[in-house]
C-alpha positions in Angstrom: -43.1 -40.4 -1.2 -39.4 -40.4 -2.2 -39.1 -37.7 -4.9 -35.4 -37.9 -5.6 -34.6 -40.8 -8.0 -31.1 -41.0 -6.6 -32.5 -41.7 -3.1 -34.7 -44.3 -4.5 -31.8 -46.1 -6.2 -29.8 -45.9 -2.9 -32.7 -47.4 -1.1 -32.7 -50.4 -3.5 -29.0 -50.9 -3.4 -28.7 -50.7 0.4 -31.7 -53.0 0.9 -30.2 -55.6 -1.4 -26.8 -55.4 0.2 -28.2 -55.5 3.8 -30.5 -58.5 3.0 -28.2 -60.5 0.8 -24.9 -59.8 2.6 -26.3 -60.5 6.1 -28.1 -63.6 4.9 -25.0 -65.1 3.4 -22.8 -64.3 6.4 -25.5 -65.7 8.8 -25.6 -69.0 6.9 -21.8 -69.3 6.6 -21.2 -68.4 10.2 -23.9 -70.8 11.4 -22.4 -73.6 9.3 -18.9 -72.9 10.7 -20.3 -72.8 14.2 -22.1 -76.1 13.8 -18.9 -77.9 12.8 -16.5 -76.2 15.2 -14.9 -77.9 18.2 -16.9 -77.0 21.3 -13.7 -76.2 23.2 -13.0 -73.2 21.1 -14.7 -70.6 23.2 -13.2 -67.5 21.5 -14.4 -68.6 18.1 -17.8 -69.6 19.4 -18.4 -66.3 21.2 -17.2 -64.3 18.2 -19.6 -66.3 16.0 -22.5 -65.6 18.4 -21.8 -61.9 18.2 -21.7 -62.1 14.4 -25.0 -64.0 14.2 -26.7 -61.4 16.3 -25.2 -58.6 14.2 -26.5 -60.2 11.1 -30.0 -60.4 12.5 -30.0 -56.8 13.6 -28.7 -55.6 10.2 -31.1 -57.8 8.3 -34.0 -56.0 10.0 -32.6 -52.8 8.5 -32.8 -54.4 5.1 -36.5 -55.3 5.7 -37.2 -51.7 6.7 -35.6 -50.4 3.5 -37.3 -52.9 1.3 -40.8 -52.2 2.7 -40.3 -48.5 2.4 -39.2 -48.6 -1.2 -42.0 -51.0 -2.1 -44.5 -48.6 -0.6 -42.9 -45.7 -2.4 -43.3 -47.6 -5.6 -47.0 -48.3 -4.8 -47.7 -44.7 -4.1 -45.7 -43.4 -7.1 -47.5 -40.5 -8.8 -50.3 -40.1 -6.3 -48.6 -40.0 -2.8 -50.2 -36.8 -1.8 -53.6 -38.6 -1.7 -52.2 -41.1 0.8 -49.8 -39.0 2.8 -51.8 -38.6 6.0 -53.1 -42.2 5.9 -49.6 -43.6 5.4 -47.8 -41.6 8.0 -50.4 -42.2 10.7 -50.7 -45.9 9.8 -49.6 -48.8 12.1 -47.3 -50.0 9.3 -45.4 -46.7 9.2 -45.1 -46.7 13.0 -43.9 -50.3 13.0 -41.3 -49.6 10.3 -39.9 -46.7 12.3 -39.7 -48.9 15.4 -38.0 -51.6 13.3 -35.4 -49.2 12.1 -34.6 -48.1 15.6 -34.5 -51.7 16.8 -32.1 -52.6 14.0 -29.8 -49.6 14.5 -29.7 -49.8 18.3 -29.3 -53.6 18.5 -26.5 -53.4 15.8 -24.7 -50.5 17.6 -25.0 -52.3 21.0 -23.8 -55.6 19.6 -20.8 -53.8 18.0 -20.1 -52.2 21.4 -20.2 -55.6 23.1 -18.0 -57.2 20.4 -15.5 -54.3 20.8 -15.4 -54.9 24.6 -14.8 -58.6 23.9 -11.9 -57.8 21.5 -10.5 -55.3 24.0 -10.3 -57.9 26.7 -8.9 -60.4 24.3 -6.1 -57.9 23.4 -5.0 -57.3 27.0 -6.0 -60.6 28.7 -6.0 -63.3 26.0 -5.9 -66.2 28.5 -8.8 -64.8 30.5 -11.1 -64.4 27.5 -10.7 -68.0 26.7 -12.5 -69.0 29.9 -15.5 -66.8 29.1 -18.5 -69.1 28.4 -21.0 -68.6 25.7 -23.7 -68.0 28.3 -22.2 -64.6 29.2 -22.2 -63.6 25.5 -25.8 -64.7 25.2 -26.8 -62.7 28.3 -25.0 -59.6 26.9 -26.8 -60.0 23.6 -30.2 -60.5 25.4 -29.5 -57.2 27.2 -28.7 -55.5 23.8 -32.0 -56.8 22.2 -34.2 -55.9 25.1 -32.7 -52.4 25.3 -33.2 -51.9 21.6 -36.8 -53.1 21.7 -37.6 -50.9 24.7 -36.1 -47.8 23.1 -38.0 -48.4 19.9 -41.4 -49.3 21.3 -41.7 -46.7 24.0 -43.0 -44.1 21.5 -45.7 -46.5 20.4 -47.3 -47.1 23.7 -50.7 -45.5 24.5 -49.5 -44.3 27.9 -46.7 -42.2 26.2 -48.9 -40.8 23.3 -49.3 -37.5 25.2 -45.5 -37.0 25.0 -44.9 -38.2 21.5 -48.0 -37.1 19.5 -47.4 -33.8 17.6 -50.4 -33.6 15.2 -53.6 -35.4 14.3 -55.6 -36.1 11.1 -58.9 -34.4 11.9 -61.4 -33.7 9.1 -63.3 -30.6 10.2 -64.7 -27.2 9.2 -63.1 -25.3 12.0 -59.4 -25.0 11.3 -59.5 -24.9 7.5 -57.2 -28.0 7.3 -57.5 -31.6 8.4 -53.8 -31.5 9.6 -54.2 -30.1 13.1 -51.5 -29.6 15.8 -51.9 -31.1 19.2 -51.9 -27.7 20.8 -54.9 -26.5 18.7 -56.8 -29.7 19.5 -56.2 -29.1 23.2 -57.5 -25.5 22.9 -60.5 -26.8 21.0 -61.3 -29.2 23.8 -60.8 -26.4 26.4 -63.3 -24.2 24.6 -65.8 -27.1 24.5 -65.6 -28.0 28.2 -64.7 -24.6 29.6 -61.8 -26.2 31.5 -58.2 -27.1 30.6 -58.0 -30.8 29.8 -55.7 -32.7 32.2 -54.3 -35.1 29.6 -54.2 -35.9 25.9 -56.6 -38.8 26.5 -59.1 -36.3 27.9 -58.7 -34.2 24.7 -59.4 -37.1 22.4 -62.4 -38.2 24.5 -63.9 -34.7 24.4 -63.4 -34.4 20.6 -64.9 -37.9 20.1 -68.0 -37.1 22.1 -68.5 -33.6 20.5 -67.8 -34.4 16.9 -69.3 -37.9 16.4 -69.1 -37.5 12.6 -65.7 -36.0 12.5 -63.5 -38.1 14.7 -59.7 -38.1 14.8 -58.7 -40.5 12.0 -55.0 -40.7 12.8 -52.2 -39.4 15.0 -48.7 -38.4 13.9 -46.2 -39.5 16.5 -42.5 -40.1 16.8 -42.3 -42.1 13.6 -44.8 -40.1 11.5 -43.0 -36.9 10.8 -41.7 -37.9 7.3 -42.8 -40.2 4.6 -39.9 -42.7 5.3 -41.1 -43.2 8.9 -37.8 -42.3 10.4 -37.7 -41.4 14.1 -37.8 -37.7 14.8 -34.1 -37.3 15.5 -33.8 -33.8 14.2 -36.1 -31.8 16.5 -35.8 -28.3 17.9 -36.2 -27.7 21.6 -39.7 -26.3 20.9 -41.0 -29.6 19.5 -42.4 -32.5 21.4 -40.1 -35.4 22.5 -36.9 -33.5 21.6 -35.4 -34.8 24.9 -35.9 -38.4 23.9 -34.2 -37.7 20.5 -31.3 -36.1 22.3 -31.0 -39.1 24.6 -31.0 -41.5 21.6 -28.4 -39.5 19.7 -26.2 -39.0 22.7 -26.2 -42.7 23.6 -25.1 -43.6 20.1 -22.5 -40.9 20.1 -21.0 -42.2 23.3 -20.9 -45.7 21.9 -19.0 -44.5 18.9 -16.5 -42.6 21.1 -16.1 -45.7 23.2 -15.4 -47.9 20.1 -12.9 -45.5 18.8 -11.0 -45.4 22.0 -11.2 -49.2 22.4 -9.9 -49.9 18.9 -7.0 -47.4 19.4 -6.0 -49.3 22.5 -6.3 -52.6 20.7 -4.1 -51.4 17.9 -1.5 -50.0 20.4 -1.5 -53.3 22.2 -1.0 -55.2 19.0 2.0 -53.0 18.2 3.6 -53.9 21.5 3.3 -57.5 20.7 4.5 -57.2 17.1 7.7 -59.1 17.9 5.5 -62.2 17.7 3.5 -60.9 14.7 4.6 -60.3 11.2 4.4 -56.8 9.7 1.7 -58.1 7.3 -0.6 -59.1 10.2 -0.1 -55.8 11.9 -0.9 -53.9 8.7 -4.0 -56.0 8.1 -5.2 -55.2 11.7 -4.6 -51.5 11.2 -6.6 -51.5 8.0 -9.4 -53.5 9.6 -9.6 -51.1 12.6 -9.5 -48.1 10.3 -12.4 -49.4 8.2 -14.5 -50.2 11.4 -14.0 -46.7 12.8 -14.6 -45.1 9.4 -18.0 -46.8 8.8 -19.1 -46.0 12.3 -18.1 -42.4 11.8 -20.0 -42.2 8.5 -23.1 -43.7 10.0 -23.6 -41.8 13.3 -21.5 -38.7 13.3 -23.5 -36.9 10.5 -26.7 -37.9 12.3 -25.4 -36.6 15.6 -24.1 -33.4 14.1 -27.5 -32.7 12.4 -29.3 -33.6 15.6 -27.3 -31.3 17.8 -27.6 -28.5 15.2 -31.4 -28.9 15.2 -31.4 -28.7 19.0 -29.6 -25.4 18.6 -32.5 -24.0 16.6 -31.5 -24.9 13.0 -34.3 -26.6 11.2 -33.3 -29.6 9.1 -34.9 -30.0 5.7 -37.1 -33.1 5.1 -34.4 -34.5 2.8 -32.2 -34.9 5.9 -34.5 -37.7 7.1 -34.6 -39.4 3.7 -30.8 -39.2 3.4 -30.5 -40.6 6.9 -32.9 -43.5 6.2 -31.5 -44.5 2.8 -27.7 -43.9 3.4 -26.5 -42.9 6.8 -28.2 -45.5 9.1 -27.9 -48.4 6.6 -24.2 -47.9 6.1 -23.3 -50.3 8.9 -26.0 -52.7 8.0 -24.7 -53.0 4.4 -21.0 -53.1 5.3 -20.9 -55.0 8.6 -20.8 -58.4 6.8 -17.6 -57.4 5.1 -16.0 -55.8 8.3 -16.9 -58.3 11.0 -16.9 -61.6 9.1 -14.4 -63.2 6.7 -17.1 -65.2 5.0 -17.7 -62.8 2.1 -14.0 -61.8 2.0 -13.0 -65.5 1.6 -15.5 -66.0 -1.2 -14.2 -62.9 -3.0 -10.6 -64.2 -2.6 -11.7 -67.6 -4.0 -13.6 -65.9 -6.9 -10.5 -63.8 -7.7 -8.3 -66.9 -7.6 -10.6 -68.8 -9.9 -10.8 -65.8 -12.3 -7.0 -65.5 -12.4 -6.6 -69.2 -13.1 -9.1 -69.0 -15.9 -7.4 -66.0 -17.4 -4.0 -67.8 -17.1 -5.4 -70.8 -19.0 -6.9 -68.5 -21.6 -3.6 -66.7 -22.2 -1.7 -70.0 -22.4 -4.2 -71.3 -24.9 -3.9 -68.1 -27.0 -0.1 -68.3 -27.0 -0.3 -71.9 -28.2 -2.6 -70.9 -31.0 -0.3 -68.2 -32.0 2.7 -70.6 -32.1 0.7 -73.0 -34.3 -0.1 -70.2 -36.7 3.5 -69.6 -37.4 4.6 -71.6 -40.5 8.1 -72.4 -41.7 8.8 -72.5 -45.4 12.3 -73.6 -46.4 13.8 -73.2 -50.0 16.6 -71.7 -52.0 17.0 -68.3 -53.4 18.2 -67.4 -57.0 21.8 -67.8 -56.0 21.3 -71.3 -54.7 21.5 -70.4 -51.0 19.1 -72.1 -48.6 16.7 -69.7 -46.9 13.8 -70.0 -44.4 10.7 -67.9 -44.7 8.5 -67.4 -41.6 4.9 -66.5 -42.1 2.3 -65.7 -39.5 
């Protein structure tokens, strides 16, 4: 299912980071939000964004964990379960979960970027923004993500998204049959061209009672890791939808880059009231945010647009996208958008330095005690002092 051991290791690492990091930040943020003064609108709104970001990125951790557990279960005999797995409801659900996570996370980051952009240029206006507006914005993000992810799973859209079927038969010489061949078979049986994919399946079901279609391979069943079919050529089904998804995320990335550049320039204009250290920290934080977003979506967008140009992407591209590219933000967002983990790391460093300082002081005292002073006289009668360690 995942042949490369390096990819399997990356799956485990990113799953642990996404689940553990986002769980910790969610608990820490919720605790801070519970004890905060209700008049601090900016802090409350920011915390609401972070809580939603944690939830969306946590879903990516669930996707990674389930996929790697299934890979472990099928280890050594995956070829026997390939068609059953890729056409299963679990695989389709995992693919939808990955899209919900990535889209909700990207939209939440976009909304948070807008909030920060307004804060930079109109700091007094942003203080009057109530939490209800933030909740409505997040509700829109989640609904949009769920709609984008579940549309390929609907029966009414199966004609657009289905590419192949699992059909045990003695006609084609293989039980993995394309949708076009199934349509041609239905046309030969009835003598007329079927009007829809539903008609094709109904004809096959009535004609081959013992050899019914056992499964369909849709938008999330192209590869073993149940990734959405983002890298599709223009001759494949649903390539328009993949183009739409990639373009939406590419535009969100461009918007965030422009917004953070404007935020940084605005902070430089106000640096008379800021220390150089604060300005430097902001520059580093903005650079990290843009870098992680770049590493996440730009490689996927580039591969997607190349595939639309006629270049076929290898199956490893999907595995790499599932185990590394998409989860980058999910694993690193807790460090970038919240100070909870950063504060704990600072405390741990401080505690470690204190312990090392105490240990060094204790070692120095022990060395001092080990030095012995022996006083006496030499052969000429002069008093001498011998120091021994």
